C-alpha positions as CSV (number, residue, x, y, z in Angstrom):
1,M,-42.2,-56.0,16.4
2,T,-39.6,-55.0,13.8
3,Q,-39.0,-57.5,11.0
4,P,-35.4,-58.5,10.0
5,G,-35.7,-56.7,6.6
6,Q,-37.1,-53.6,8.3
7,A,-34.2,-53.7,10.8
8,I,-31.7,-53.8,8.0
9,E,-33.4,-51.0,6.2
10,L,-33.5,-48.8,9.3
11,S,-29.9,-49.6,10.1
12,H,-29.0,-48.6,6.5
13,R,-30.9,-45.3,6.8
14,G,-29.3,-44.7,10.2
15,T,-25.9,-45.2,8.7
16,I,-26.6,-42.8,5.9
17,G,-28.0,-40.2,8.3
18,S,-25.0,-40.7,10.6
19,N,-22.5,-40.3,7.7
20,L,-24.3,-37.2,6.5
21,A,-24.3,-35.7,10.0
22,R,-20.6,-36.4,10.4
23,A,-19.9,-34.8,7.0
24,L,-21.8,-31.7,7.9
25,T,-20.1,-31.5,11.3
26,A,-16.7,-31.8,9.6
27,V,-17.5,-29.0,7.2
28,A,-18.8,-26.8,10.1
29,N,-15.6,-27.5,12.1
30,R,-13.4,-27.0,9.0
31,P,-15.1,-24.4,6.8
32,L,-11.9,-24.3,4.6
33,L,-13.1,-27.6,3.1
34,I,-15.9,-25.8,1.3
35,P,-13.9,-23.5,-1.1
36,I,-11.2,-26.1,-1.4
37,T,-13.8,-28.7,-2.6
38,V,-15.1,-26.2,-5.2
39,W,-11.6,-25.3,-6.4
40,I,-10.7,-29.0,-6.8
41,A,-14.0,-29.6,-8.8
42,C,-13.8,-26.6,-11.0
43,Y,-10.1,-25.7,-11.3
44,A,-7.5,-28.3,-10.2
45,W,-7.9,-30.3,-13.5
46,R,-7.5,-27.3,-15.8
47,P,-3.7,-27.4,-16.4
48,F,-4.4,-30.7,-18.3
49,F,-6.9,-29.3,-20.7
50,F,-6.5,-25.5,-20.7
51,G,-3.7,-23.5,-22.3
52,F,-3.1,-20.0,-23.8
53,Y,-5.8,-17.7,-25.1
54,S,-6.1,-14.3,-26.8
55,D,-3.5,-11.9,-25.3
56,D,-1.5,-14.7,-23.7
57,W,0.4,-15.4,-26.9
58,F,1.8,-11.9,-27.7
59,L,2.1,-10.8,-24.0
60,H,4.3,-13.9,-23.4
61,L,6.2,-12.9,-26.5
62,G,6.8,-9.4,-25.4
63,C,7.6,-6.3,-27.4
64,D,10.5,-7.1,-29.8
65,G,10.8,-10.4,-27.8
66,T,11.3,-8.7,-24.4
67,I,8.5,-8.9,-21.8
68,L,10.0,-6.0,-19.8
69,S,9.6,-3.7,-22.8
70,E,5.8,-4.0,-22.2
71,L,6.3,-1.5,-19.4
72,V,6.3,1.1,-22.2
73,C,4.7,-0.5,-25.3
74,V,1.7,-2.3,-23.7
75,D,1.0,-1.8,-20.0
76,P,2.6,1.4,-18.6
77,S,-0.3,1.8,-16.2
78,R,0.0,-1.8,-15.0
79,P,3.7,-2.1,-14.3
80,V,3.3,-4.8,-11.6
81,A,1.4,-7.0,-14.1
82,V,4.4,-6.8,-16.4
83,L,6.8,-7.7,-13.6
84,I,4.6,-10.7,-12.6
85,R,4.6,-12.0,-16.2
86,W,8.4,-11.5,-16.5
87,T,9.1,-13.1,-13.1
88,V,6.9,-16.2,-13.8
89,H,8.4,-16.4,-17.3
90,Q,11.9,-16.7,-15.8
91,F,10.8,-19.9,-14.0
92,I,8.5,-21.7,-16.5
93,G,9.0,-20.0,-19.8
94,V,6.0,-20.4,-22.1
95,N,4.8,-23.8,-20.8
96,P,1.0,-23.6,-21.1
97,A,0.4,-26.2,-18.3
98,G,2.7,-24.4,-16.0
99,W,1.0,-21.1,-16.6
100,Q,-2.4,-22.7,-15.9
101,I,-1.1,-24.0,-12.6
102,V,0.0,-20.4,-11.7
103,T,-3.4,-19.0,-12.9
104,T,-5.6,-21.5,-11.0
105,G,-3.3,-21.2,-7.9
106,S,-3.6,-17.4,-7.9
107,L,-7.4,-17.6,-8.2
108,L,-7.4,-19.9,-5.1
109,A,-5.2,-17.4,-3.3
110,A,-7.7,-14.6,-4.2
111,A,-10.6,-16.7,-2.9
112,L,-8.9,-17.6,0.4
113,T,-7.8,-14.0,1.2
114,L,-11.4,-13.0,0.4
115,M,-12.6,-15.6,2.9
116,V,-10.3,-14.2,5.6
117,L,-11.4,-10.6,4.9
118,L,-15.1,-11.5,5.1
119,R,-14.6,-13.4,8.3
120,H,-12.9,-10.4,9.9
121,M,-15.6,-8.1,8.5
122,L,-18.4,-10.2,10.0
123,L,-16.6,-10.5,13.3
124,A,-16.3,-6.7,13.4
125,T,-20.0,-6.3,12.8
126,G,-20.9,-8.6,15.8
127,I,-21.3,-12.0,14.1
128,E,-20.3,-15.0,16.3
129,K,-16.9,-16.5,15.4
130,R,-18.1,-19.9,14.1
131,Q,-20.8,-18.3,12.0
132,A,-18.4,-15.8,10.6
133,A,-16.0,-18.6,9.6
134,I,-18.7,-20.6,7.8
135,A,-20.1,-17.5,6.1
136,G,-16.6,-16.5,4.9
137,A,-15.9,-19.9,3.5
138,M,-19.3,-20.2,1.8
139,A,-18.7,-16.8,0.2
140,A,-15.3,-17.9,-1.1
141,A,-16.9,-21.1,-2.5
142,Y,-19.5,-19.1,-4.4
143,Y,-16.7,-16.7,-5.7
144,L,-14.9,-19.7,-7.2
145,A,-18.1,-21.3,-8.5
146,F,-19.5,-18.3,-10.5
147,P,-19.3,-19.5,-14.1
148,W,-18.4,-16.0,-15.3
149,M,-15.1,-16.4,-13.4
150,L,-14.0,-18.4,-16.5
151,G,-13.1,-15.0,-17.8
152,V,-9.9,-15.3,-15.8
153,A,-9.1,-18.7,-17.1
154,W,-6.4,-17.4,-19.5
155,A,-2.8,-17.2,-18.2
156,T,-2.5,-13.4,-18.3
157,A,-5.5,-13.2,-16.0
158,T,-3.0,-14.1,-13.3
159,S,-2.6,-10.3,-12.8
160,P,-6.3,-9.7,-11.9
161,N,-6.1,-12.5,-9.4
162,F,-3.0,-11.0,-7.9
163,A,-4.7,-7.6,-7.8
164,T,-7.7,-9.2,-6.0
165,T,-5.4,-10.8,-3.4
166,C,-3.6,-7.6,-2.7
167,F,-6.8,-5.6,-2.4
168,N,-8.2,-8.2,0.0
169,L,-5.1,-7.9,2.1
170,A,-5.3,-4.1,2.0
171,L,-8.7,-4.3,3.6
172,C,-7.7,-7.1,6.0
173,V,-5.1,-4.7,7.4
174,W,-7.9,-2.6,8.7
175,F,-8.8,-5.2,11.2
176,A,-5.2,-5.9,12.4
177,R,-4.2,-5.0,15.9
178,W,-1.4,-2.8,14.7
179,P,-0.9,1.0,15.4
180,L,-3.2,3.1,13.2
181,K,-0.3,4.7,11.3
182,V,1.1,1.3,10.4
183,R,-2.3,0.1,9.2
184,C,-2.7,3.2,7.1
185,L,0.7,2.8,5.4
186,A,0.3,-1.0,4.9
187,S,-3.2,-0.7,3.5
188,A,-2.2,2.1,1.1
189,F,0.8,0.2,-0.1
190,L,-1.2,-3.0,-0.8
191,F,-3.8,-0.9,-2.6
192,F,-1.1,0.7,-4.7
193,V,0.2,-2.7,-5.7
194,S,-3.3,-3.9,-6.5
195,S,-4.1,-0.9,-8.6
196,L,-0.8,-1.0,-10.5
197,T,-1.5,-4.6,-11.3
198,Y,-5.1,-4.3,-12.5
199,E,-7.3,-1.2,-11.8
200,I,-10.5,-3.3,-11.2
201,Y,-10.9,-2.3,-7.5
202,W,-11.0,1.5,-7.8
203,F,-13.2,3.1,-5.1
204,V,-14.5,-0.3,-3.9
205,F,-13.2,0.5,-0.4
206,L,-15.7,3.4,0.0
207,P,-18.9,1.3,0.0
208,F,-17.1,-1.3,2.1
209,A,-16.2,1.3,4.7
210,G,-19.8,2.5,4.6
211,M,-21.0,-1.0,5.3
212,L,-18.8,-1.2,8.4
213,W,-19.9,2.3,9.5
214,L,-23.6,1.7,9.2
215,R,-23.4,-1.6,11.0
216,A,-22.0,0.2,14.1
217,T,-18.4,-1.2,13.8
218,P,-16.3,-0.2,16.8
219,R,-13.5,2.5,16.4
220,R,-15.3,4.6,13.8
221,T,-12.5,7.2,14.0
222,D,-10.0,4.6,12.9
223,L,-12.3,3.6,10.1
224,A,-12.6,7.2,8.9
225,I,-8.8,7.6,8.9
226,L,-8.2,4.3,7.1
227,T,-10.7,5.2,4.5
228,A,-9.1,8.7,4.0
229,S,-5.7,7.1,3.5
230,L,-7.0,4.9,0.7
231,T,-8.9,7.8,-0.8
232,C,-5.6,9.7,-1.1
233,A,-4.0,6.6,-2.6
234,Q,-6.9,6.4,-5.1
235,L,-6.4,10.1,-6.1
236,I,-2.7,9.4,-6.7
237,M,-3.6,6.4,-8.9
238,I,-6.1,8.6,-11.0
239,G,-3.3,11.2,-11.4
240,F,-0.9,8.5,-12.6
241,N,-3.5,7.1,-15.0
242,R,-4.0,10.6,-16.5
243,L,-0.3,11.2,-16.8
244,V,0.1,8.0,-18.8
245,A,-2.8,9.0,-21.0
246,I,-1.3,12.5,-21.6
247,L,2.1,10.9,-22.5
248,G,0.2,8.7,-25.0
249,I,2.3,5.6,-24.3
250,G,1.1,2.0,-24.3
251,T,-2.6,1.0,-24.3
252,N,-3.6,2.8,-21.2
253,K,-7.4,2.5,-20.3
254,S,-8.9,5.9,-20.4
255,F,-12.3,7.7,-20.7
256,D,-14.8,6.2,-23.1
257,S,-17.2,8.8,-24.5
258,E,-19.8,6.1,-25.2
259,W,-19.9,4.8,-21.7
260,L,-23.6,5.5,-21.3
261,Y,-24.3,3.3,-24.3
262,T,-22.1,0.6,-22.8
263,L,-24.0,1.0,-19.5
264,S,-27.4,0.7,-21.1
265,G,-26.4,-2.8,-22.4
266,L,-25.8,-4.1,-18.9
267,W,-29.1,-5.9,-18.2
268,P,-29.6,-7.4,-21.7
269,N,-26.0,-8.8,-21.5
270,V,-26.7,-10.3,-18.1
271,I,-29.9,-12.0,-19.2
272,A,-28.3,-13.2,-22.4
273,G,-25.3,-14.5,-20.4
274,L,-27.5,-16.5,-18.0
275,R,-29.4,-18.0,-20.9
276,E,-26.2,-19.0,-22.7
277,I,-24.9,-20.7,-19.6
278,Y,-28.0,-22.4,-18.3
279,G,-30.6,-22.2,-21.1
280,V,-34.1,-20.9,-20.6
281,P,-35.2,-23.6,-18.1
282,G,-32.0,-23.3,-16.1
283,R,-32.3,-19.5,-16.0
284,Y,-35.8,-19.9,-14.4
285,A,-34.4,-22.4,-11.9
286,F,-31.7,-19.9,-11.1
287,A,-34.3,-17.2,-10.5
288,I,-36.5,-19.5,-8.3
289,M,-33.6,-20.5,-6.1
290,L,-32.6,-16.9,-5.7
291,A,-36.1,-15.9,-4.8
292,V,-36.3,-18.7,-2.2
293,L,-33.0,-17.7,-0.6
294,L,-34.1,-14.1,-0.4
295,A,-37.4,-15.0,1.2
296,C,-35.6,-17.1,3.8
297,V,-33.0,-14.5,4.6
298,A,-35.7,-11.8,4.8
299,H,-37.8,-13.8,7.4
300,Q,-38.2,-11.6,10.4
301,A,-35.2,-9.6,9.4
302,N,-34.4,-6.3,11.1
303,P,-35.1,-3.6,8.5
304,R,-32.3,-1.3,9.7
305,R,-29.7,-4.1,9.5
306,V,-31.0,-5.0,6.0
307,L,-30.7,-1.4,4.8
308,A,-27.2,-1.1,6.4
309,T,-26.1,-4.1,4.3
310,L,-28.0,-3.7,1.1
311,G,-27.4,0.0,0.7
312,P,-23.6,-0.1,0.5
313,L,-23.8,-3.4,-1.4
314,I,-26.0,-1.9,-4.2
315,A,-23.9,1.3,-4.2
316,G,-20.7,-0.8,-4.5
317,I,-21.9,-2.8,-7.4
318,A,-23.3,0.4,-9.1
319,I,-20.0,2.2,-8.7
320,S,-18.0,-0.7,-10.0
321,V,-20.3,-1.2,-13.0
322,V,-20.2,2.6,-13.9
323,L,-16.4,2.7,-13.6
324,L,-16.1,-0.3,-15.9
325,A,-18.4,1.4,-18.4
326,I,-16.5,4.7,-18.2
327,A,-13.3,2.7,-19.1
328,G,-15.1,1.1,-22.0
329,Y,-15.6,-2.4,-20.5
330,P,-19.0,-4.0,-21.3
331,I,-20.4,-6.5,-18.8
332,R,-20.1,-10.1,-20.1
333,L,-20.9,-13.3,-18.4
334,T,-19.2,-15.6,-20.9
335,G,-16.0,-15.6,-23.0
336,I,-12.7,-13.9,-22.4
337,S,-14.4,-10.5,-21.8
338,A,-16.0,-11.8,-18.7
339,R,-12.7,-11.3,-16.8
340,I,-13.8,-7.8,-15.8
341,T,-16.8,-9.2,-13.8
342,I,-14.3,-10.3,-11.2
343,V,-15.2,-7.2,-9.2
344,I,-18.9,-8.0,-9.5
345,S,-18.1,-11.5,-8.2
346,W,-16.3,-9.8,-5.3
347,W,-19.4,-7.9,-4.3
348,L,-21.7,-10.9,-4.8
349,A,-19.3,-12.8,-2.4
350,V,-19.8,-10.1,0.2
351,A,-23.6,-10.5,-0.2
352,V,-23.2,-14.3,0.2
353,A,-21.3,-13.8,3.4
354,F,-24.0,-11.7,4.9
355,G,-26.7,-14.0,3.6
356,T,-25.0,-17.1,5.1
357,A,-24.5,-15.4,8.4
358,R,-28.2,-14.4,8.5
359,T,-29.2,-18.0,7.5
360,L,-27.4,-19.4,10.5
361,E,-29.5,-17.2,12.8
362,L,-32.9,-18.4,11.4
363,P,-35.3,-20.8,13.1
364,A,-34.6,-24.5,12.3
365,H,-37.1,-25.0,9.5
366,W,-36.2,-21.8,7.7
367,R,-32.5,-22.5,8.2
368,R,-32.9,-25.9,6.6
369,A,-34.8,-24.5,3.6
370,A,-32.2,-21.8,3.1
371,S,-29.3,-24.2,3.5
372,V,-30.6,-26.8,1.0
373,T,-31.4,-24.0,-1.5
374,G,-28.0,-22.4,-1.0
375,L,-26.3,-25.7,-1.6
376,A,-28.4,-26.3,-4.7
377,M,-27.5,-22.8,-5.9
378,L,-23.8,-23.5,-5.3
379,I,-24.0,-26.8,-7.3
380,L,-25.9,-25.0,-10.1
381,L,-23.2,-22.3,-10.3
382,A,-20.4,-24.8,-10.3
383,G,-22.2,-26.9,-12.9
384,G,-22.4,-23.9,-15.1
385,S,-18.7,-23.3,-14.7
386,L,-17.9,-27.0,-15.6
387,T,-20.2,-27.0,-18.7
388,Q,-18.8,-23.7,-20.0
389,S,-15.3,-25.1,-19.5
390,R,-15.7,-27.3,-22.5
391,Y,-15.4,-24.3,-24.8
392,W,-12.1,-23.4,-23.3
393,A,-10.8,-26.9,-23.5
394,D,-12.0,-27.2,-27.1
395,S,-10.4,-23.9,-28.0
396,W,-7.0,-24.9,-26.7
397,A,-7.3,-28.3,-28.5
398,T,-8.1,-26.4,-31.7
399,Q,-5.2,-24.0,-31.3
400,V,-2.8,-26.8,-30.8
401,D,-4.2,-28.6,-33.9
402,I,-3.9,-25.5,-36.1
403,L,-0.3,-24.9,-35.1
404,R,0.5,-28.6,-35.6
405,K,-1.1,-28.8,-39.1
406,L,0.4,-25.5,-40.3
407,P,2.3,-26.6,-43.5
408,R,5.6,-25.0,-42.5
409,E,7.7,-26.8,-45.1
410,R,5.5,-25.5,-47.9
411,I,5.5,-22.0,-46.4
412,L,9.3,-22.0,-46.1
413,S,9.6,-23.0,-49.7
414,M,7.6,-19.9,-50.8
415,P,9.0,-16.4,-51.1
416,G,9.2,-14.2,-48.0
417,P,8.6,-11.9,-46.2
418,A,4.9,-12.5,-46.4
419,V,1.6,-12.1,-44.6
420,L,-0.1,-15.5,-44.0
421,V,-3.9,-15.4,-44.2
422,V,-5.2,-18.4,-42.2
423,E,-8.8,-19.3,-43.2
424,L,-10.6,-20.9,-40.3
425,P,-13.8,-23.1,-40.8
426,S,-16.2,-21.7,-38.2
427,A,-17.1,-18.6,-36.2
428,H,-14.9,-17.6,-33.3
429,D,-15.9,-19.4,-30.1
430,A,-16.4,-18.1,-26.6
431,A,-12.6,-18.4,-25.8
432,A,-11.7,-16.4,-28.9
433,T,-9.6,-19.0,-30.7
434,F,-6.9,-17.0,-32.6
435,Y,-9.2,-14.0,-32.7
436,S,-6.7,-11.5,-33.9
437,P,-3.5,-11.3,-35.9
438,A,-1.6,-10.6,-32.7
439,D,-2.8,-13.9,-31.2
440,L,-1.9,-16.1,-34.2
441,S,1.3,-14.2,-35.0
442,G,2.5,-14.5,-31.4
443,A,1.7,-18.2,-31.4
444,I,3.8,-18.8,-34.5
445,W,6.7,-16.8,-33.0
446,L,6.6,-18.8,-29.8
447,T,6.2,-22.2,-31.3
448,D,8.1,-22.0,-34.6
449,P,10.6,-19.0,-34.6
450,Q,12.2,-20.2,-37.9
451,L,8.9,-20.0,-39.7
452,A,8.1,-16.6,-38.1
453,E,11.5,-15.2,-39.2
454,H,10.7,-16.3,-42.8
455,L,7.4,-14.4,-42.7
456,Q,8.5,-11.3,-40.8
457,P,8.8,-7.9,-42.4
458,S,12.3,-6.8,-43.4
459,G,14.1,-4.8,-40.8
460,S,12.0,-5.9,-37.8
461,T,12.9,-8.3,-35.0
462,V,9.4,-9.5,-33.9
463,S,6.2,-8.7,-35.7
464,W,2.6,-9.2,-34.6
465,S,1.3,-9.0,-38.2
466,I,2.8,-12.0,-39.9
467,A,-0.4,-14.0,-39.8
468,V,-4.1,-12.9,-40.2
469,P,-6.8,-15.3,-39.0
470,T,-10.2,-15.1,-40.6
471,V,-13.5,-17.1,-40.7
472,G,-13.8,-17.7,-44.4
473,L,-12.8,-14.6,-46.5
474,R,-15.9,-12.6,-45.9
475,R,-14.2,-9.7,-44.1
476,V,-10.8,-9.9,-45.8
477,R,-9.7,-8.4,-49.1
478,T,-6.4,-9.7,-50.4
479,T,-4.1,-8.4,-53.0
480,R,-0.6,-9.5,-54.1
481,N,1.0,-7.4,-51.4
482,A,-1.7,-6.4,-48.8
483,V,-4.4,-7.9,-46.6
484,S,-7.2,-5.5,-45.6
485,V,-9.8,-6.4,-42.9
486,Y,-13.1,-4.6,-43.0
487,L,-16.0,-4.0,-40.6
488,C,-19.0,-5.5,-42.2
489,E,-21.4,-3.3,-40.2
490,T,-20.0,-0.1,-41.7
491,S,-17.9,-1.4,-44.7
492,E,-15.0,0.6,-43.2
493,L,-11.4,-0.5,-43.2
494,S,-10.4,-1.9,-39.8
495,E,-6.8,-3.1,-40.3
496,E,-4.4,-3.4,-43.1
497,Y,-1.2,-5.5,-43.3
498,R,1.3,-4.9,-46.1
499,S,4.1,-7.2,-47.3
500,P,5.9,-8.1,-50.6
501,H,3.9,-11.3,-50.7
502,V,0.6,-12.7,-49.4
503,L,0.0,-16.4,-48.7
504,H,-3.3,-18.1,-48.1
505,W,-3.8,-21.3,-46.1
506,R,-7.2,-22.9,-45.5
507,Y,-7.1,-25.0,-42.3
508,P,-6.8,-28.0,-42.1
509,E,-5.7,-28.5,-45.7
510,D,-2.1,-29.2,-46.6
511,N,-1.9,-26.6,-49.3
512,V,-0.6,-23.0,-49.3
513,R,-1.1,-20.7,-52.3
514,L,0.6,-17.5,-53.2
515,V,-2.0,-14.8,-53.8
516,A,-1.5,-13.5,-57.3
517,E,-4.8,-11.6,-57.9
518,S,-7.1,-9.4,-55.8
519,I,-10.0,-11.0,-54.0
520,D,-12.6,-8.5,-52.7
521,S,-14.4,-8.8,-49.5
522,P,-18.3,-9.1,-49.7
523,C,-18.3,-6.6,-46.8
524,V,-17.3,-3.9,-49.3
525,E,-19.4,-4.9,-52.4
526,G,-20.4,-1.9,-54.4
527,R,-17.5,0.2,-53.4
528,R,-14.7,1.1,-55.8
529,L,-11.4,-0.1,-54.3
530,P,-7.9,0.5,-55.5
531,P,-6.1,-2.5,-57.1
């Protein structure tokens, strides 16, 4: 006979089990809840704590104060990105919280369009409708949870998110029930828009098409024609990129002769990035979870189906990584440079979609093991994103504090024009707090135009060289009318900023001094330098 206490305990356990079952049923019936939940946990709060970073400042300032001028002076190969910045600027100006709302919203749009694309892809390869919906939603959730997606936390990363959304839609068109000619034109147009916004998805459609082909997707003739149309669009984009390079305008990304060296640093960077995010124990936990997931998915798997999936996936990642290296982009999992891993996240999301679909076909005990491990992996990834977010929040708080404590009245009382050397107390953080003169100068122009006009060189309207940030004075040599920045590794001159006067402010002190004598950088000790 069951005792009263036991009855209460069993009732309590039954209630918990019943609630859990209802929650899982709700998620299965509404898969959209999965990525939305991850977005709320990792992104919805950012406008309250995140702001501007790195390029945000001077790109919001524009060339000579005009964003549209960046079509020539900064991003001639990314005209749509310039138009996006200009359009959003017309509505919210330079409001950091507003831009963060746009950035986080655009990332959600990219994830949801990816979810729709992967659902259509799985349906086309013979996956049952409900399984395809859950797998697509899980892939979108992973895409949002990857901690290296913090690389698109800055406001100007709105353009990579927009490029991702357009690229996802370009491939979604392949599965539409439209005439083939219309699908070709619409897909090519969306690919053009994506590539003219951010050229991160070059050639990605080829392995994607190979994946569909090998998995016996119906209407292979249509698939071949659609792939050919995007190949033609890709060749046009390459020609446009070369034309911009020949004209020598803006900062067009081109061929990097040291791309093999960049590529060789891929694996060490990945290992170091995982260690930085999770520490050594967390990195091993990550590896164990991945191994368990792979073992479950591989249980009684069809070798031909596995090869038809893994082959194009590996090829796609390899092509994307090589193209990034050729353009001079190293792979980073932390910091602002991690933004280019957005294409790696895209391919990993495709892998998650196939892995989830396979998990739902497993026997009950294997399915439970894979589901629990997959959920734990998702939580681990989201946790890494949340813990890394503190660097971005701290960086924004530090930037605001630097600008607030800038002794403007003392600077205005000193002679101008001048270059202001701002000495910061610690090494640059993961979010690159005022990493370059363009960042700090742009911030001063946007937040205190009167002070910026006092410092600006004679005869110029907007200057990106009115302030030079530095950690200590180790890399900087100052004279009465010049600031020289050196590369300590080679003792070579990196940048030089000339002005009738040089001012020095050590944050957070309230004192500014006029540089009256030369101060040599330790990076060039032993070299004879001109006075």
